Every structure is written in structure tokens, then in C-alpha cells.
PDB file of N, CA, C and O in Angstrom:
ATOM      1  N   UNK A   1     -30.841  13.227 -71.288  1.00  0.00           N
ATOM      2  CA  UNK A   1     -31.046  12.041 -70.480  1.00  0.00           C
ATOM      3  C   UNK A   1     -29.994  11.947 -69.384  1.00  0.00           C
ATOM      4  O   UNK A   1     -30.288  11.514 -68.270  1.00  0.00           O
ATOM      5  N   UNK A   2     -28.782  12.348 -69.697  1.00  0.00           N
ATOM      6  CA  UNK A   2     -27.699  12.249 -68.730  1.00  0.00           C
ATOM      7  C   UNK A   2     -27.895  13.218 -67.573  1.00  0.00           C
ATOM      8  O   UNK A   2     -27.530  12.906 -66.440  1.00  0.00           O
ATOM      9  N   UNK A   3     -28.463  14.385 -67.839  1.00  0.00           N
ATOM     10  CA  UNK A   3     -28.688  15.353 -66.766  1.00  0.00           C
ATOM     11  C   UNK A   3     -29.727  14.823 -65.785  1.00  0.00           C
ATOM     12  O   UNK A   3     -29.646  15.094 -64.587  1.00  0.00           O
ATOM     13  N   UNK A   4     -30.712  14.063 -66.291  1.00  0.00           N
ATOM     14  CA  UNK A   4     -31.702  13.453 -65.406  1.00  0.00           C
ATOM     15  C   UNK A   4     -31.035  12.430 -64.499  1.00  0.00           C
ATOM     16  O   UNK A   4     -31.318  12.380 -63.302  1.00  0.00           O
ATOM     17  N   UNK A   5     -30.153  11.617 -65.063  1.00  0.00           N
ATOM     18  CA  UNK A   5     -29.429  10.616 -64.275  1.00  0.00           C
ATOM     19  C   UNK A   5     -28.538  11.288 -63.239  1.00  0.00           C
ATOM     20  O   UNK A   5     -28.459  10.839 -62.096  1.00  0.00           O
ATOM     21  N   UNK A   6     -27.873  12.356 -63.638  1.00  0.00           N
ATOM     22  CA  UNK A   6     -27.016  13.093 -62.725  1.00  0.00           C
ATOM     23  C   UNK A   6     -27.841  13.691 -61.584  1.00  0.00           C
ATOM     24  O   UNK A   6     -27.429  13.661 -60.424  1.00  0.00           O
ATOM     25  N   UNK A   7     -28.998  14.229 -61.927  1.00  0.00           N
ATOM     26  CA  UNK A   7     -29.888  14.786 -60.917  1.00  0.00           C
ATOM     27  C   UNK A   7     -30.368  13.716 -59.944  1.00  0.00           C
ATOM     28  O   UNK A   7     -30.437  13.950 -58.737  1.00  0.00           O
ATOM     29  N   UNK A   8     -30.698  12.546 -60.472  1.00  0.00           N
ATOM     30  CA  UNK A   8     -31.139  11.443 -59.619  1.00  0.00           C
ATOM     31  C   UNK A   8     -30.008  10.973 -58.703  1.00  0.00           C
ATOM     32  O   UNK A   8     -30.225  10.670 -57.530  1.00  0.00           O
ATOM     33  N   UNK A   9     -28.798  10.918 -59.263  1.00  0.00           N
ATOM     34  CA  UNK A   9     -27.656  10.510 -58.448  1.00  0.00           C
ATOM     35  C   UNK A   9     -27.385  11.510 -57.328  1.00  0.00           C
ATOM     36  O   UNK A   9     -27.074  11.118 -56.204  1.00  0.00           O
ATOM     37  N   UNK A  10     -27.502  12.796 -57.634  1.00  0.00           N
ATOM     38  CA  UNK A  10     -27.298  13.815 -56.604  1.00  0.00           C
ATOM     39  C   UNK A  10     -28.377  13.722 -55.527  1.00  0.00           C
ATOM     40  O   UNK A  10     -28.095  13.834 -54.334  1.00  0.00           O
ATOM     41  N   UNK A  11     -29.610  13.517 -55.969  1.00  0.00           N
ATOM     42  CA  UNK A  11     -30.709  13.384 -55.009  1.00  0.00           C
ATOM     43  C   UNK A  11     -30.494  12.161 -54.122  1.00  0.00           C
ATOM     44  O   UNK A  11     -30.696  12.226 -52.909  1.00  0.00           O
ATOM     45  N   UNK A  12     -30.086  11.045 -54.726  1.00  0.00           N
ATOM     46  CA  UNK A  12     -29.839   9.823 -53.957  1.00  0.00           C
ATOM     47  C   UNK A  12     -28.687  10.023 -52.985  1.00  0.00           C
ATOM     48  O   UNK A  12     -28.756   9.574 -51.841  1.00  0.00           O
ATOM     49  N   UNK A  13     -27.635  10.688 -53.425  1.00  0.00           N
ATOM     50  CA  UNK A  13     -26.486  10.934 -52.554  1.00  0.00           C
ATOM     51  C   UNK A  13     -26.872  11.852 -51.406  1.00  0.00           C
ATOM     52  O   UNK A  13     -26.447  11.646 -50.269  1.00  0.00           O
ATOM     53  N   UNK A  14     -27.673  12.859 -51.701  1.00  0.00           N
ATOM     54  CA  UNK A  14     -28.130  13.779 -50.662  1.00  0.00           C
ATOM     55  C   UNK A  14     -29.007  13.050 -49.646  1.00  0.00           C
ATOM     56  O   UNK A  14     -28.866  13.250 -48.440  1.00  0.00           O
ATOM     57  N   UNK A  15     -29.899  12.215 -50.134  1.00  0.00           N
ATOM     58  CA  UNK A  15     -30.780  11.447 -49.253  1.00  0.00           C
ATOM     59  C   UNK A  15     -29.969  10.480 -48.398  1.00  0.00           C
ATOM     60  O   UNK A  15     -30.221  10.351 -47.201  1.00  0.00           O
ATOM     61  N   UNK A  16     -29.006   9.806 -48.999  1.00  0.00           N
ATOM     62  CA  UNK A  16     -28.167   8.875 -48.258  1.00  0.00           C
ATOM     63  C   UNK A  16     -27.376   9.600 -47.179  1.00  0.00           C
ATOM     64  O   UNK A  16     -27.232   9.094 -46.066  1.00  0.00           O
ATOM     65  N   UNK A  17     -26.873  10.763 -47.498  1.00  0.00           N
ATOM     66  CA  UNK A  17     -26.127  11.549 -46.518  1.00  0.00           C
ATOM     67  C   UNK A  17     -27.031  11.981 -45.370  1.00  0.00           C
ATOM     68  O   UNK A  17     -26.633  11.941 -44.206  1.00  0.00           O
ATOM     69  N   UNK A  18     -28.236  12.389 -45.701  1.00  0.00           N
ATOM     70  CA  UNK A  18     -29.199  12.802 -44.682  1.00  0.00           C
ATOM     71  C   UNK A  18     -29.576  11.636 -43.772  1.00  0.00           C
ATOM     72  O   UNK A  18     -29.645  11.791 -42.552  1.00  0.00           O
ATOM     73  N   UNK A  19     -29.816  10.482 -44.360  1.00  0.00           N
ATOM     74  CA  UNK A  19     -30.167   9.294 -43.576  1.00  0.00           C
ATOM     75  C   UNK A  19     -28.997   8.895 -42.683  1.00  0.00           C
ATOM     76  O   UNK A  19     -29.201   8.554 -41.518  1.00  0.00           O
ATOM     77  N   UNK A  20     -27.788   8.931 -43.204  1.00  0.00           N
ATOM     78  CA  UNK A  20     -26.611   8.581 -42.407  1.00  0.00           C
ATOM     79  C   UNK A  20     -26.459   9.530 -41.225  1.00  0.00           C
ATOM     80  O   UNK A  20     -26.108   9.105 -40.124  1.00  0.00           O
ATOM     81  N   UNK A  21     -26.716  10.791 -41.449  1.00  0.00           N
ATOM     82  CA  UNK A  21     -26.636  11.779 -40.379  1.00  0.00           C
ATOM     83  C   UNK A  21     -27.686  11.504 -39.308  1.00  0.00           C
ATOM     84  O   UNK A  21     -27.390  11.572 -38.115  1.00  0.00           O
ATOM     85  N   UNK A  22     -28.904  11.194 -39.727  1.00  0.00           N
ATOM     86  CA  UNK A  22     -29.982  10.898 -38.781  1.00  0.00           C
ATOM     87  C   UNK A  22     -29.699   9.621 -37.996  1.00  0.00           C
ATOM     88  O   UNK A  22     -29.965   9.559 -36.796  1.00  0.00           O
ATOM     89  N   UNK A  23     -29.168   8.618 -38.656  1.00  0.00           N
ATOM     90  CA  UNK A  23     -28.823   7.365 -37.980  1.00  0.00           C
ATOM     91  C   UNK A  23     -27.726   7.609 -36.951  1.00  0.00           C
ATOM     92  O   UNK A  23     -27.773   7.065 -35.847  1.00  0.00           O
ATOM     93  N   UNK A  24     -26.756   8.413 -37.306  1.00  0.00           N
ATOM     94  CA  UNK A  24     -25.680   8.741 -36.375  1.00  0.00           C
ATOM     95  C   UNK A  24     -26.219   9.464 -35.148  1.00  0.00           C
ATOM     96  O   UNK A  24     -25.826   9.149 -34.025  1.00  0.00           O
ATOM     97  N   UNK A  25     -27.105  10.418 -35.345  1.00  0.00           N
ATOM     98  CA  UNK A  25     -27.704  11.163 -34.237  1.00  0.00           C
ATOM     99  C   UNK A  25     -28.556  10.246 -33.361  1.00  0.00           C
ATOM    100  O   UNK A  25     -28.521  10.348 -32.135  1.00  0.00           O
ATOM    101  N   UNK A  26     -29.317   9.358 -33.985  1.00  0.00           N
ATOM    102  CA  UNK A  26     -30.144   8.416 -33.231  1.00  0.00           C
ATOM    103  C   UNK A  26     -29.275   7.469 -32.416  1.00  0.00           C
ATOM    104  O   UNK A  26     -29.603   7.154 -31.272  1.00  0.00           O
ATOM    105  N   UNK A  27     -28.179   7.017 -32.990  1.00  0.00           N
ATOM    106  CA  UNK A  27     -27.269   6.138 -32.259  1.00  0.00           C
ATOM    107  C   UNK A  27     -26.646   6.868 -31.071  1.00  0.00           C
ATOM    108  O   UNK A  27     -26.466   6.274 -30.008  1.00  0.00           O
ATOM    109  N   UNK A  28     -26.318   8.141 -31.238  1.00  0.00           N
ATOM    110  CA  UNK A  28     -25.766   8.922 -30.141  1.00  0.00           C
ATOM    111  C   UNK A  28     -26.785   9.067 -29.023  1.00  0.00           C
ATOM    112  O   UNK A  28     -26.453   8.912 -27.848  1.00  0.00           O
ATOM    113  N   UNK A  29     -28.016   9.363 -29.389  1.00  0.00           N
ATOM    114  CA  UNK A  29     -29.078   9.499 -28.391  1.00  0.00           C
ATOM    115  C   UNK A  29     -29.343   8.177 -27.677  1.00  0.00           C
ATOM    116  O   UNK A  29     -29.573   8.163 -26.468  1.00  0.00           O
ATOM    117  N   UNK A  30     -29.312   7.068 -28.414  1.00  0.00           N
ATOM    118  CA  UNK A  30     -29.512   5.755 -27.804  1.00  0.00           C
ATOM    119  C   UNK A  30     -28.396   5.453 -26.815  1.00  0.00           C
ATOM    120  O   UNK A  30     -28.641   4.869 -25.760  1.00  0.00           O
ATOM    121  N   UNK A  31     -27.182   5.845 -27.146  1.00  0.00           N
ATOM    122  CA  UNK A  31     -26.064   5.652 -26.225  1.00  0.00           C
ATOM    123  C   UNK A  31     -26.242   6.444 -24.947  1.00  0.00           C
ATOM    124  O   UNK A  31     -25.944   5.953 -23.857  1.00  0.00           O
ATOM    125  N   UNK A  32     -26.730   7.674 -25.079  1.00  0.00           N
ATOM    126  CA  UNK A  32     -26.981   8.492 -23.892  1.00  0.00           C
ATOM    127  C   UNK A  32     -28.075   7.880 -23.021  1.00  0.00           C
ATOM    128  O   UNK A  32     -27.956   7.842 -21.796  1.00  0.00           O
ATOM    129  N   UNK A  33     -29.142   7.401 -23.664  1.00  0.00           N
ATOM    130  CA  UNK A  33     -30.222   6.764 -22.917  1.00  0.00           C
ATOM    131  C   UNK A  33     -29.742   5.492 -22.222  1.00  0.00           C
ATOM    132  O   UNK A  33     -30.133   5.214 -21.089  1.00  0.00           O
ATOM    133  N   UNK A  34     -28.898   4.724 -22.901  1.00  0.00           N
ATOM    134  CA  UNK A  34     -28.353   3.499 -22.316  1.00  0.00           C
ATOM    135  C   UNK A  34     -27.532   3.823 -21.082  1.00  0.00           C
ATOM    136  O   UNK A  34     -27.675   3.173 -20.047  1.00  0.00           O
ATOM    137  N   UNK A  35     -26.673   4.825 -21.190  1.00  0.00           N
ATOM    138  CA  UNK A  35     -25.850   5.203 -20.039  1.00  0.00           C
ATOM    139  C   UNK A  35     -26.711   5.684 -18.872  1.00  0.00           C
ATOM    140  O   UNK A  35     -26.425   5.369 -17.717  1.00  0.00           O
ATOM    141  N   UNK A  36     -27.759   6.441 -19.170  1.00  0.00           N
ATOM    142  CA  UNK A  36     -28.659   6.923 -18.125  1.00  0.00           C
ATOM    143  C   UNK A  36     -29.397   5.763 -17.463  1.00  0.00           C
ATOM    144  O   UNK A  36     -29.557   5.742 -16.242  1.00  0.00           O
ATOM    145  N   UNK A  37     -29.846   4.801 -18.264  1.00  0.00           N
ATOM    146  CA  UNK A  37     -30.557   3.644 -17.717  1.00  0.00           C
ATOM    147  C   UNK A  37     -29.638   2.801 -16.843  1.00  0.00           C
ATOM    148  O   UNK A  37     -30.049   2.334 -15.780  1.00  0.00           O
ATOM    149  N   UNK A  38     -28.410   2.604 -17.277  1.00  0.00           N
ATOM    150  CA  UNK A  38     -27.446   1.833 -16.478  1.00  0.00           C
ATOM    151  C   UNK A  38     -27.183   2.534 -15.160  1.00  0.00           C
ATOM    152  O   UNK A  38     -27.139   1.895 -14.109  1.00  0.00           O
ATOM    153  N   UNK A  39     -27.011   3.835 -15.212  1.00  0.00           N
ATOM    154  CA  UNK A  39     -26.771   4.605 -13.996  1.00  0.00           C
ATOM    155  C   UNK A  39     -27.951   4.488 -13.034  1.00  0.00           C
ATOM    156  O   UNK A  39     -27.755   4.322 -11.830  1.00  0.00           O
ATOM    157  N   UNK A  40     -29.165   4.572 -13.554  1.00  0.00           N
ATOM    158  CA  UNK A  40     -30.367   4.458 -12.723  1.00  0.00           C
ATOM    159  C   UNK A  40     -30.471   3.075 -12.085  1.00  0.00           C
ATOM    160  O   UNK A  40     -30.785   2.959 -10.900  1.00  0.00           O
ATOM    161  N   UNK A  41     -30.211   2.039 -12.859  1.00  0.00           N
ATOM    162  CA  UNK A  41     -30.267   0.673 -12.322  1.00  0.00           C
ATOM    163  C   UNK A  41     -29.207   0.478 -11.250  1.00  0.00           C
ATOM    164  O   UNK A  41     -29.492  -0.089 -10.194  1.00  0.00           O
ATOM    165  N   UNK A  42     -27.993   0.939 -11.507  1.00  0.00           N
ATOM    166  CA  UNK A  42     -26.931   0.803 -10.508  1.00  0.00           C
ATOM    167  C   UNK A  42     -27.287   1.520  -9.212  1.00  0.00           C
ATOM    168  O   UNK A  42     -27.059   0.984  -8.128  1.00  0.00           O
ATOM    169  N   UNK A  43     -27.843   2.722  -9.310  1.00  0.00           N
ATOM    170  CA  UNK A  43     -28.220   3.472  -8.117  1.00  0.00           C
ATOM    171  C   UNK A  43     -29.354   2.770  -7.369  1.00  0.00           C
ATOM    172  O   UNK A  43     -29.344   2.712  -6.140  1.00  0.00           O
ATOM    173  N   UNK A  44     -30.321   2.241  -8.100  1.00  0.00           N
ATOM    174  CA  UNK A  44     -31.434   1.538  -7.469  1.00  0.00           C
ATOM    175  C   UNK A  44     -30.953   0.295  -6.741  1.00  0.00           C
ATOM    176  O   UNK A  44     -31.414   0.003  -5.638  1.00  0.00           O
ATOM    177  N   UNK A  45     -30.024  -0.441  -7.352  1.00  0.00           N
ATOM    178  CA  UNK A  45     -29.482  -1.637  -6.709  1.00  0.00           C
ATOM    179  C   UNK A  45     -28.686  -1.258  -5.465  1.00  0.00           C
ATOM    180  O   UNK A  45     -28.763  -1.944  -4.446  1.00  0.00           O
ATOM    181  N   UNK A  46     -27.929  -0.179  -5.541  1.00  0.00           N
ATOM    182  CA  UNK A  46     -27.174   0.267  -4.357  1.00  0.00           C
ATOM    183  C   UNK A  46     -28.110   0.685  -3.225  1.00  0.00           C
ATOM    184  O   UNK A  46     -27.828   0.416  -2.058  1.00  0.00           O
ATOM    185  N   UNK A  47     -29.216   1.337  -3.558  1.00  0.00           N
ATOM    186  CA  UNK A  47     -30.158   1.805  -2.549  1.00  0.00           C
ATOM    187  C   UNK A  47     -30.996   0.666  -1.962  1.00  0.00           C
ATOM    188  O   UNK A  47     -31.385   0.724  -0.796  1.00  0.00           O
ATOM    189  N   UNK A  48     -31.274  -0.355  -2.753  1.00  0.00           N
ATOM    190  CA  UNK A  48     -32.147  -1.454  -2.335  1.00  0.00           C
ATOM    191  C   UNK A  48     -31.536  -2.808  -2.689  1.00  0.00           C
ATOM    192  O   UNK A  48     -32.061  -3.503  -3.559  1.00  0.00           O
ATOM    193  N   UNK A  49     -30.439  -3.200  -2.038  1.00  0.00           N
ATOM    194  CA  UNK A  49     -29.768  -4.439  -2.441  1.00  0.00           C
ATOM    195  C   UNK A  49     -30.621  -5.690  -2.239  1.00  0.00           C
ATOM    196  O   UNK A  49     -30.589  -6.593  -3.075  1.00  0.00           O
ATOM    197  N   UNK A  50     -31.376  -5.760  -1.153  1.00  0.00           N
ATOM    198  CA  UNK A  50     -32.163  -6.967  -0.897  1.00  0.00           C
ATOM    199  C   UNK A  50     -33.317  -7.095  -1.884  1.00  0.00           C
ATOM    200  O   UNK A  50     -33.664  -8.204  -2.292  1.00  0.00           O
ATOM    201  N   UNK A  51     -33.902  -5.994  -2.263  1.00  0.00           N
ATOM    202  CA  UNK A  51     -34.959  -6.036  -3.281  1.00  0.00           C
ATOM    203  C   UNK A  51     -34.386  -6.506  -4.612  1.00  0.00           C
ATOM    204  O   UNK A  51     -35.012  -7.291  -5.323  1.00  0.00           O
ATOM    205  N   UNK A  52     -33.200  -6.023  -4.942  1.00  0.00           N
ATOM    206  CA  UNK A  52     -32.556  -6.428  -6.192  1.00  0.00           C
ATOM    207  C   UNK A  52     -32.252  -7.924  -6.178  1.00  0.00           C
ATOM    208  O   UNK A  52     -32.425  -8.603  -7.190  1.00  0.00           O
ATOM    209  N   UNK A  53     -31.805  -8.431  -5.048  1.00  0.00           N
ATOM    210  CA  UNK A  53     -31.521  -9.868  -4.936  1.00  0.00           C
ATOM    211  C   UNK A  53     -32.819 -10.662  -5.086  1.00  0.00           C
ATOM    212  O   UNK A  53     -32.841 -11.691  -5.763  1.00  0.00           O
ATOM    213  N   UNK A  54     -33.900 -10.191  -4.460  1.00  0.00           N
ATOM    214  CA  UNK A  54     -35.183 -10.874  -4.580  1.00  0.00           C
ATOM    215  C   UNK A  54     -35.709 -10.891  -6.005  1.00  0.00           C
ATOM    216  O   UNK A  54     -36.211 -11.912  -6.476  1.00  0.00           O
ATOM    217  N   UNK A  55     -35.596  -9.774  -6.684  1.00  0.00           N
ATOM    218  CA  UNK A  55     -36.046  -9.706  -8.078  1.00  0.00           C
ATOM    219  C   UNK A  55     -35.202 -10.637  -8.947  1.00  0.00           C
ATOM    220  O   UNK A  55     -35.742 -11.359  -9.786  1.00  0.00           O
ATOM    221  N   UNK A  56     -33.889 -10.623  -8.754  1.00  0.00           N
ATOM    222  CA  UNK A  56     -33.012 -11.486  -9.554  1.00  0.00           C
ATOM    223  C   UNK A  56     -33.321 -12.957  -9.299  1.00  0.00           C
ATOM    224  O   UNK A  56     -33.349 -13.756 -10.236  1.00  0.00           O
ATOM    225  N   UNK A  57     -33.554 -13.321  -8.040  1.00  0.00           N
ATOM    226  CA  UNK A  57     -33.881 -14.710  -7.710  1.00  0.00           C
ATOM    227  C   UNK A  57     -35.222 -15.107  -8.332  1.00  0.00           C
ATOM    228  O   UNK A  57     -35.365 -16.215  -8.849  1.00  0.00           O
ATOM    229  N   UNK A  58     -36.191 -14.213  -8.282  1.00  0.00           N
ATOM    230  CA  UNK A  58     -37.506 -14.504  -8.859  1.00  0.00           C
ATOM    231  C   UNK A  58     -37.416 -14.695 -10.368  1.00  0.00           C
ATOM    232  O   UNK A  58     -38.009 -15.622 -10.921  1.00  0.00           O
ATOM    233  N   UNK A  59     -36.681 -13.823 -11.022  1.00  0.00           N
ATOM    234  CA  UNK A  59     -36.517 -13.943 -12.478  1.00  0.00           C
ATOM    235  C   UNK A  59     -35.801 -15.248 -12.811  1.00  0.00           C
ATOM    236  O   UNK A  59     -36.179 -15.933 -13.761  1.00  0.00           O
ATOM    237  N   UNK A  60     -34.783 -15.596 -12.049  1.00  0.00           N
ATOM    238  CA  UNK A  60     -34.072 -16.852 -12.278  1.00  0.00           C
ATOM    239  C   UNK A  60     -34.969 -18.057 -12.085  1.00  0.00           C
ATOM    240  O   UNK A  60     -34.912 -19.009 -12.864  1.00  0.00           O
ATOM    241  N   UNK A  61     -35.799 -18.022 -11.049  1.00  0.00           N
ATOM    242  CA  UNK A  61     -36.724 -19.129 -10.789  1.00  0.00           C
ATOM    243  C   UNK A  61     -37.722 -19.272 -11.930  1.00  0.00           C
ATOM    244  O   UNK A  61     -37.964 -20.379 -12.412  1.00  0.00           O
ATOM    245  N   UNK A  62     -38.305 -18.151 -12.363  1.00  0.00           N
ATOM    246  CA  UNK A  62     -39.254 -18.206 -13.473  1.00  0.00           C
ATOM    247  C   UNK A  62     -38.595 -18.699 -14.756  1.00  0.00           C
ATOM    248  O   UNK A  62     -39.200 -19.448 -15.523  1.00  0.00           O
ATOM    249  N   UNK A  63     -37.373 -18.282 -14.984  1.00  0.00           N
ATOM    250  CA  UNK A  63     -36.633 -18.748 -16.166  1.00  0.00           C
ATOM    251  C   UNK A  63     -36.443 -20.257 -16.117  1.00  0.00           C
ATOM    252  O   UNK A  63     -36.610 -20.941 -17.126  1.00  0.00           O
ATOM    253  N   UNK A  64     -36.089 -20.783 -14.929  1.00  0.00           N
ATOM    254  CA  UNK A  64     -35.920 -22.229 -14.779  1.00  0.00           C
ATOM    255  C   UNK A  64     -37.236 -22.966 -15.032  1.00  0.00           C
ATOM    256  O   UNK A  64     -37.245 -24.016 -15.674  1.00  0.00           O
ATOM    257  N   UNK A  65     -38.334 -22.424 -14.536  1.00  0.00           N
ATOM    258  CA  UNK A  65     -39.628 -23.072 -14.759  1.00  0.00           C
ATOM    259  C   UNK A  65     -39.990 -23.110 -16.236  1.00  0.00           C
ATOM    260  O   UNK A  65     -40.534 -24.105 -16.717  1.00  0.00           O
ATOM    261  N   UNK A  66     -39.693 -22.035 -16.959  1.00  0.00           N
ATOM    262  CA  UNK A  66     -40.050 -21.967 -18.372  1.00  0.00           C
ATOM    263  C   UNK A  66     -39.148 -22.846 -19.240  1.00  0.00           C
ATOM    264  O   UNK A  66     -39.594 -23.340 -20.276  1.00  0.00           O
ATOM    265  N   UNK A  67     -37.904 -23.048 -18.844  1.00  0.00           N
ATOM    266  CA  UNK A  67     -36.968 -23.797 -19.688  1.00  0.00           C
ATOM    267  C   UNK A  67     -36.758 -25.230 -19.205  1.00  0.00           C
ATOM    268  O   UNK A  67     -35.884 -25.934 -19.710  1.00  0.00           O
ATOM    269  N   UNK A  68     -37.542 -25.654 -18.247  1.00  0.00           N
ATOM    270  CA  UNK A  68     -37.366 -26.963 -17.643  1.00  0.00           C
ATOM    271  C   UNK A  68     -37.543 -28.096 -18.661  1.00  0.00           C
ATOM    272  O   UNK A  68     -36.842 -29.105 -18.579  1.00  0.00           O
ATOM    273  N   UNK A  69     -38.439 -27.952 -19.590  1.00  0.00           N
ATOM    274  CA  UNK A  69     -38.696 -29.039 -20.537  1.00  0.00           C
ATOM    275  C   UNK A  69     -37.636 -29.106 -21.520  1.00  0.00           C
ATOM    276  O   UNK A  69     -37.670 -29.959 -22.407  1.00  0.00           O
TER     277      UNK A  69
END
């Protein structure tokens, strides 16, 4: 009976280690995507400042309309 428990514990530990590794890799990839998205947004705003101001003003106006009550 004890060998079965030991086997289950090893399997659980192996699975936990595998999941932790996958979560770490996913978090790293998400960080890379975040940095790429920030870079793209910054470049777009630099290239089109007036469009960015218009979009920001529009979003702010819509937000005010939705939260007015």
C-alpha cells in the first residue's frame, strides 16, 4: 500500500513541476507580448499624435456618457 502512495506522490510532484514549468514559460511569453504591444502602441502614437488624441478624447467622452448616472 505504501508503494502505491509513494508512486502517487511522485506522479503528483512530477505533474506539479511540469505545470509550474509551463506556467513560467507562459508568463515569459506573455511578458514578451506585452512589451511588443507597448512598443507598437508607442510607435503608433508617435507616428499619429492627432489621431491618438482624438481616440483618447472619444474614449473619454464615451466613458463619461456611460458613467453619468
